[in-house]
C-alpha positions as CSV (number, residue, x, y, z in Angstrom):
1,N,17.6,-11.5,1.0
2,L,17.9,-12.0,-2.8
3,A,18.9,-15.6,-2.2
4,G,16.2,-16.1,0.4
5,K,18.7,-17.4,2.9
6,R,17.3,-15.3,5.8
7,C,13.8,-16.6,5.3
8,Q,12.2,-18.8,7.9
9,R,10.1,-20.6,5.2
10,F,10.6,-20.2,1.5
11,H,7.5,-20.0,-0.7
12,S,9.0,-19.4,-4.1
13,V,11.6,-17.5,-6.1
14,K,11.1,-16.3,-9.6
15,G,13.8,-14.7,-11.6
16,R,14.9,-13.0,-14.8
17,I,18.2,-12.5,-16.6
18,I,19.6,-9.0,-16.3
19,N,23.1,-8.4,-17.6
20,G,23.8,-12.1,-17.5
21,K,22.7,-12.5,-13.9
22,K,19.5,-14.0,-12.6
23,I,17.7,-11.5,-10.4
24,P,15.0,-13.0,-8.2
25,L,11.7,-11.1,-8.6
26,F,9.4,-12.4,-5.9
27,F,9.7,-14.5,-2.7
28,G,7.8,-15.0,0.5
29,T,8.7,-15.7,4.0
30,A,6.9,-16.7,7.2
31,L,8.4,-14.1,9.6
32,C,9.8,-14.9,12.9
33,H,8.3,-13.8,16.3
34,R,4.7,-12.7,16.5
35,S,3.3,-11.3,13.3
36,P,0.0,-9.6,12.3
37,P,-3.0,-12.0,12.1
38,A,-4.5,-12.7,8.6
39,R,-6.5,-9.7,7.3
40,S,-7.8,-7.8,4.4
41,G,-8.9,-4.2,3.9
42,H,-5.8,-2.9,5.7
43,R,-3.2,-0.4,4.4
44,C,0.5,-0.2,4.5
45,V,3.3,2.3,3.7
46,A,7.1,1.9,3.7
47,D,10.2,4.0,4.3
48,N,13.9,2.9,4.0
49,A,13.7,0.9,7.3
50,N,10.2,-0.2,8.0
51,L,6.9,-1.4,6.6
52,Y,3.9,0.1,8.6
53,V,0.6,-1.9,8.5
54,F,-2.6,-0.3,9.8
55,G,-6.1,-1.7,10.4
56,G,-7.8,-4.5,8.6
57,Y,-10.7,-7.0,8.8
58,N,-11.1,-10.7,9.3
59,P,-14.5,-12.3,10.0
60,D,-12.9,-15.5,11.2
61,Y,-13.1,-15.2,15.0
62,D,-10.1,-17.5,15.7
63,E,-7.8,-16.0,13.0
64,S,-8.6,-12.4,14.1
65,G,-7.4,-13.1,17.7
66,G,-10.6,-14.4,19.4
67,P,-11.3,-12.9,22.8
68,E,-8.0,-11.0,22.7
69,N,-9.3,-8.8,19.9
70,E,-11.7,-6.3,21.5
71,D,-12.4,-4.8,18.1
72,Y,-13.4,-8.1,16.3
73,P,-13.7,-8.4,13.4
74,L,-11.6,-5.3,12.8
75,F,-8.0,-4.7,13.9
76,R,-7.3,-1.5,15.8
77,E,-3.6,-2.0,15.5
78,L,-0.5,-0.5,14.0
79,W,2.3,-2.9,13.1
80,R,5.9,-2.2,12.1
81,Y,8.0,-4.7,10.2
82,N,11.7,-3.9,10.3
83,F,13.6,-4.9,7.1
84,A,17.0,-5.1,8.7
85,T,16.1,-7.4,11.6
86,D,13.3,-9.3,9.8
87,T,10.9,-8.8,12.7
88,W,7.4,-7.6,13.3
89,H,6.5,-5.4,16.3
90,Q,3.0,-4.2,17.3
91,M,3.5,-0.5,18.1
92,G,2.1,0.8,21.4
93,T,0.9,4.3,20.6
94,E,-0.7,7.2,22.6
95,G,-3.5,9.4,21.6
96,Y,-6.7,8.5,19.7
97,M,-6.3,5.8,17.1
98,P,-9.2,5.9,14.5
99,R,-11.9,3.3,14.7
100,E,-12.6,3.3,10.9
101,L,-10.3,0.4,10.3
102,A,-11.3,-1.1,6.9
103,S,-10.6,0.4,3.5
104,M,-9.2,3.6,4.8
105,S,-6.4,5.5,3.0
106,L,-2.9,5.7,4.3
107,V,0.1,7.7,3.2
108,L,3.5,8.5,4.8
109,H,4.6,12.1,5.0
110,G,8.0,12.4,6.7
111,N,7.7,10.7,10.1
112,N,3.9,11.0,10.0
113,L,1.3,8.5,8.9
114,L,-1.8,10.2,7.6
115,V,-5.1,8.2,7.7
116,F,-8.3,9.3,6.1
117,G,-11.8,7.8,5.8
118,G,-12.5,4.1,6.2
119,T,-15.4,2.3,7.7
120,G,-16.2,0.3,10.8
121,I,-18.7,-2.5,11.3
122,P,-21.3,-2.8,9.7
123,F,-19.6,-1.6,6.5
124,G,-21.1,1.7,5.3
125,E,-22.8,2.5,8.6
126,S,-19.9,4.1,10.5
127,N,-17.6,5.8,7.9
128,G,-15.0,8.4,8.6
129,N,-13.9,11.7,7.0
130,D,-11.3,12.9,9.5
131,V,-7.6,13.0,9.0
132,H,-5.7,11.2,11.8
133,V,-2.0,11.6,12.1
134,C,0.4,9.2,13.8
135,N,4.0,10.3,14.4
136,V,6.0,7.0,14.1
137,K,9.0,8.5,15.9
138,Y,7.1,9.5,19.0
139,K,4.3,6.9,18.6
140,R,1.5,9.4,19.1
141,W,-1.8,9.9,17.3
142,A,-3.5,13.2,16.8
143,L,-6.6,14.5,14.9
144,L,-5.7,17.0,12.2
145,S,-7.8,20.1,12.7
146,C,-8.9,21.2,9.2
147,R,-10.9,24.1,7.7
148,G,-13.2,24.0,4.7
149,R,-15.8,21.5,3.6
150,K,-14.5,18.0,4.2
151,P,-15.3,15.1,1.8
152,N,-18.2,12.9,2.6
153,R,-17.8,10.0,5.1
154,I,-16.4,7.4,2.7
155,Y,-14.3,4.3,2.4
156,G,-12.3,2.6,-0.4
157,Q,-11.0,6.0,-1.7
158,A,-7.4,6.5,-2.8
159,M,-5.1,9.4,-1.9
160,A,-1.6,10.7,-2.5
161,I,0.5,13.7,-1.4
162,I,1.6,15.9,-4.3
163,N,3.4,19.2,-3.9
164,G,2.4,19.7,-0.3
165,S,-1.3,18.8,-0.8
166,L,-3.3,15.7,0.0
167,Y,-5.5,14.6,-2.9
168,V,-8.4,12.2,-2.4
169,F,-10.4,10.6,-5.1
170,G,-13.5,8.4,-5.2
171,G,-14.7,6.0,-2.6
172,T,-18.2,4.9,-1.4
173,T,-20.6,5.6,1.4
174,G,-21.6,2.0,1.2
175,Y,-24.5,2.9,-1.1
176,I,-23.3,5.6,-3.4
177,Y,-20.0,5.5,-5.3
178,S,-18.1,8.7,-5.9
179,T,-16.1,10.5,-8.6
180,D,-15.3,13.5,-6.3
181,L,-11.8,14.8,-6.2
182,H,-10.7,16.7,-3.0
183,K,-7.5,18.5,-2.1
184,L,-6.3,19.3,1.4
185,D,-3.6,21.9,1.6
186,L,-1.3,20.6,4.3
187,N,0.2,24.0,5.0
188,T,-3.1,25.8,5.6
189,R,-5.1,22.6,6.5
190,E,-8.0,23.7,4.3
191,W,-10.1,21.3,2.2
192,F,-11.1,22.2,-1.4
193,Q,-13.4,20.2,-3.7
194,L,-12.0,20.4,-7.1
195,K,-14.4,21.1,-10.0
196,P,-12.8,19.9,-13.2
197,N,-13.6,21.8,-16.5
198,N,-14.9,18.6,-18.2
199,M,-18.4,17.6,-19.0
200,S,-19.7,14.9,-16.7
201,C,-19.5,12.3,-19.5
202,D,-15.7,12.8,-19.6
203,M,-15.3,12.0,-15.9
204,P,-14.0,8.7,-14.6
205,E,-16.6,6.1,-13.6
206,E,-17.5,6.1,-9.9
207,R,-15.5,3.5,-8.0
208,Y,-13.8,2.3,-4.8
209,R,-10.8,0.2,-4.0
210,H,-8.8,1.8,-6.8
211,E,-5.3,3.2,-6.6
212,I,-3.7,6.5,-7.5
213,A,-0.4,7.1,-9.3
214,H,1.1,10.5,-10.2
215,D,4.0,12.0,-12.0
216,G,3.8,15.5,-10.5
217,Q,1.7,16.7,-13.4
218,R,-1.1,14.2,-13.7
219,I,-3.0,11.9,-11.2
220,Y,-3.7,8.5,-12.7
221,I,-6.7,6.5,-11.5
222,L,-6.2,2.7,-11.8
223,G,-8.5,-0.2,-11.3
224,G,-11.2,-0.4,-8.7
225,G,-14.9,-0.9,-9.3
226,T,-18.3,-1.2,-7.6
227,S,-20.2,-4.0,-6.0
228,W,-21.4,-5.0,-9.5
229,T,-18.3,-4.4,-11.7
230,A,-14.5,-4.3,-11.8
231,Y,-13.0,-1.8,-14.2
232,S,-10.6,-2.9,-17.0
233,L,-7.2,-1.3,-17.4
234,D,-7.3,-1.0,-21.2
235,K,-8.0,2.7,-20.5
236,I,-7.2,4.9,-17.5
237,H,-8.2,8.4,-16.5
238,A,-5.8,11.1,-15.6
239,Y,-6.4,14.4,-13.9
240,N,-4.2,17.2,-15.2
241,L,-3.2,19.4,-12.2
242,E,-2.3,22.3,-14.5
243,T,-5.4,22.4,-16.7
244,N,-7.9,21.1,-14.1
245,T,-9.2,18.6,-16.6
246,W,-9.7,14.9,-16.8
247,E,-8.1,13.0,-19.7
248,E,-8.9,9.5,-20.9
249,I,-5.8,7.5,-22.0
250,A,-5.9,4.3,-24.0
251,T,-3.2,1.9,-22.8
252,K,-1.3,-0.5,-25.0
253,P,-1.8,-4.2,-24.2
254,H,0.9,-6.8,-23.7
255,E,-2.0,-9.4,-23.8
256,K,-5.4,-9.7,-22.1
257,I,-4.9,-8.7,-18.4
258,G,-8.1,-8.9,-16.4
259,E,-8.5,-6.3,-13.6
260,P,-5.6,-6.2,-11.1
261,G,-6.2,-4.7,-7.7
262,I,-3.2,-2.9,-6.4
263,S,-0.6,-0.5,-7.8
264,C,2.6,1.0,-6.7
265,V,4.7,3.7,-8.3
266,I,8.4,4.2,-8.9
267,S,9.1,5.4,-12.5
268,H,6.4,3.1,-13.7
269,V,3.2,1.8,-12.2
270,F,3.3,-1.8,-11.0
271,V,0.1,-3.8,-10.5
272,C,-0.1,-7.1,-8.7
273,G,-2.9,-9.5,-7.8
274,G,-6.6,-8.5,-7.7
275,Y,-9.9,-10.0,-8.6
276,N,-11.8,-9.8,-11.9
277,G,-15.2,-11.1,-10.7
278,E,-14.3,-14.7,-11.5
279,V,-10.8,-15.6,-10.3
280,I,-8.2,-14.3,-7.9
281,L,-5.2,-13.1,-9.8
282,G,-1.5,-13.6,-9.0
283,D,0.2,-11.9,-11.9
284,V,2.4,-8.8,-11.9
285,W,2.3,-6.0,-14.5
286,K,4.2,-2.8,-15.3
287,L,2.8,0.3,-17.0
288,N,5.1,2.8,-18.5
289,L,3.6,6.3,-17.8
290,Q,5.3,7.8,-20.9
291,T,4.3,5.2,-23.5
292,F,1.3,3.7,-21.6
293,Q,2.5,0.3,-22.6
294,W,1.6,-2.7,-20.4
295,V,4.2,-5.4,-19.8
296,K,3.5,-8.6,-18.0
297,L,6.5,-9.5,-15.8
298,P,7.9,-13.0,-15.7
299,A,7.0,-13.2,-12.1
300,A,4.0,-14.6,-10.2
301,M,2.9,-14.0,-6.7
302,P,3.3,-17.1,-4.6
303,E,-0.2,-16.6,-3.4
304,P,-2.9,-15.0,-5.7
305,V,-4.7,-12.5,-3.6
306,Y,-6.9,-9.4,-3.5
307,F,-7.9,-6.7,-1.0
308,H,-4.2,-6.9,0.0
309,C,-1.9,-3.9,0.6
310,A,1.4,-3.0,-1.0
311,A,4.1,-0.4,-0.5
312,V,7.3,0.4,-2.2
313,T,10.5,1.4,-0.4
314,P,12.6,4.4,-1.6
315,A,15.1,1.9,-2.8
316,G,12.6,0.2,-5.1
317,C,11.5,-2.9,-3.3
318,M,7.8,-3.7,-3.1
319,Y,6.2,-5.4,-0.1
320,V,2.8,-7.1,-0.3
321,H,0.9,-8.1,2.8
322,G,-2.3,-9.9,3.6
323,G,-5.5,-10.1,1.6
324,V,-8.2,-12.6,0.5
325,V,-6.9,-15.9,-0.9
326,N,-10.1,-18.0,-1.1
327,I,-13.4,-16.5,-2.1
328,H,-15.6,-19.6,-1.3
329,E,-14.2,-20.1,2.2
330,N,-13.7,-16.3,2.8
331,K,-10.1,-17.1,3.7
332,R,-7.5,-14.4,4.4
333,T,-3.7,-14.6,4.7
334,G,-1.1,-12.9,6.9
335,S,1.8,-13.6,4.4
336,L,4.4,-11.0,3.6
337,F,6.2,-11.0,0.2
338,K,8.8,-8.8,-1.3
339,M,9.8,-8.1,-4.9
340,W,12.5,-5.9,-6.3
341,L,11.0,-3.6,-8.9
342,V,14.5,-2.4,-10.0
343,V,18.0,-4.0,-9.9
344,P,19.1,-3.2,-6.3
345,S,21.8,-0.7,-5.8
346,L,25.3,-1.7,-4.7
347,L,24.4,-0.2,-1.3
348,E,21.3,-2.3,-0.9
349,L,23.1,-5.5,-2.0
350,S,26.0,-4.8,0.4
351,W,23.6,-4.1,3.2
352,E,21.7,-7.4,2.7
353,K,25.0,-9.3,2.7
354,L,26.2,-7.6,5.8
355,L,23.0,-8.4,7.7
356,E,23.3,-12.0,6.4
357,Y,26.8,-12.6,7.7
358,F,26.5,-10.5,10.9
359,P,23.0,-10.9,12.2
360,H,24.0,-9.7,15.7
361,L,24.5,-6.1,14.4
362,A,21.1,-5.1,15.8
363,T,22.2,-6.0,19.3
364,L,25.0,-3.4,19.2
365,S,24.7,0.2,20.4
366,R,24.6,3.1,18.1
367,S,28.2,4.2,19.1
368,Q,29.5,0.7,18.4
369,L,27.8,0.6,15.0
370,L,29.2,4.0,14.1
371,H,32.6,2.9,15.3
372,L,32.5,-0.1,13.0
373,G,32.0,2.3,10.1
374,L,28.3,2.2,9.4
375,T,26.8,5.4,8.2
376,Q,24.1,7.2,10.3
377,G,21.5,6.2,7.8
378,L,22.2,2.5,8.1
379,V,22.3,2.7,11.9
380,E,18.8,4.3,11.8
381,R,17.6,1.3,9.7
382,L,18.7,-1.0,12.6
383,K,17.4,1.2,15.4
C-alpha cells in the first residue's frame, strides 16, 4: 500500500527521505464495495487486522441514508474495515447496541469494544453514562454491570485503559463542561471519582472533544475546548497516577500550531487536523513525551477535517476516517486515509507486497493458507 497501487482512487502521497529512501506519509483511497456514509462525531479503534468504526452524526438526510436510516441523523451502526482485503463490512450484531451515538468514547480491550457516554438527538438532552461492551469475535453487545457512583451523563469525554482500569476525563452535559476524572476498575467493575491533591486553580480547564495520551505513569490531556473556545497546545496538563496530582507542562514549539483536534499515541503523540475557531486544519504534528518538543511533519492531510476519528494499529499505522470538511455548508466526509507513523517493519512491507501480488489469498481456506506457509497471525488478518 505504500505505493498506493491497491487504491481505487488516489488522493495524494506525501513523503520524506529516511535512510535514502522516500517513505510515503499519507494517502487516501475511495474504498471498494459499500462503505460507511459521511459522518462526524463517531469513534474508531484498530487492531492488527481491522479498523472498527462506531456511531456518528450527519444532518444531511440524503448523505445519512435517507429513509433507510431509522436513526437519522445518527448512525446506530458498527463497521469493520479489513486492512488485508481493503473492504468495509457493516457488522450485524446481537444484543443491545447503545443509542448515544455522537461524541461517545470508544476503546478496544482484547476482543471487546468498550463504549461509554455519548449523546443522542437533541444533543445534551439524551446523554449516557453506561459502559456497553461489544465482543467483535462473537458480534454480541452487553451492558457492563458496575458498582459505585458512575460519572454524570456526558458526551465528548476522553478515556483510556491503563493497568487494568478505564480512566475517563472531562466531557459535557451539553450545558456544563467537566474536569472530573473517574476510574473504573475492570476487574471489580467499580467506579471511583479521583480527587487530585491539587488546588482547583491547578486543574486543567473544563473541556470536551479532547484526547488522552498516557505513558503508564501520566495521563496527558490534549486539545479540546468548549462552545466558546479551543485550547492551545503550548501547554498541556498531565495527571500523575502515582502522586494523584495534576501537573502543567509547557511544550516547546516548532512554530505556531493552532489547535489540532485528534491525537494518537505510539512512543510519541501524533495530532492531525482540527479546528481553531477560524479554519479547518490539515497539518500533522508529533509531540515527544520526554522532551515535550513539537515537530511539524512534512505531510498534510489530503482533506483538512475536524470532528473526525483516528486510530493507530499495533504496527504503527494511523487511520483517519470521516469528519467535517466544510463549516459553511455543514459538509461531512466518509473518506478514509492512512499514514505510517513509523518506518514499517519488514513483516508489514512483505505482507503488503504479498497482498498486492496475490489478491486472491482471501478466497483460500485457512488450511490452504497455512499450507502455503502463512503464519497463524497472518491468516487471522485475512479471516
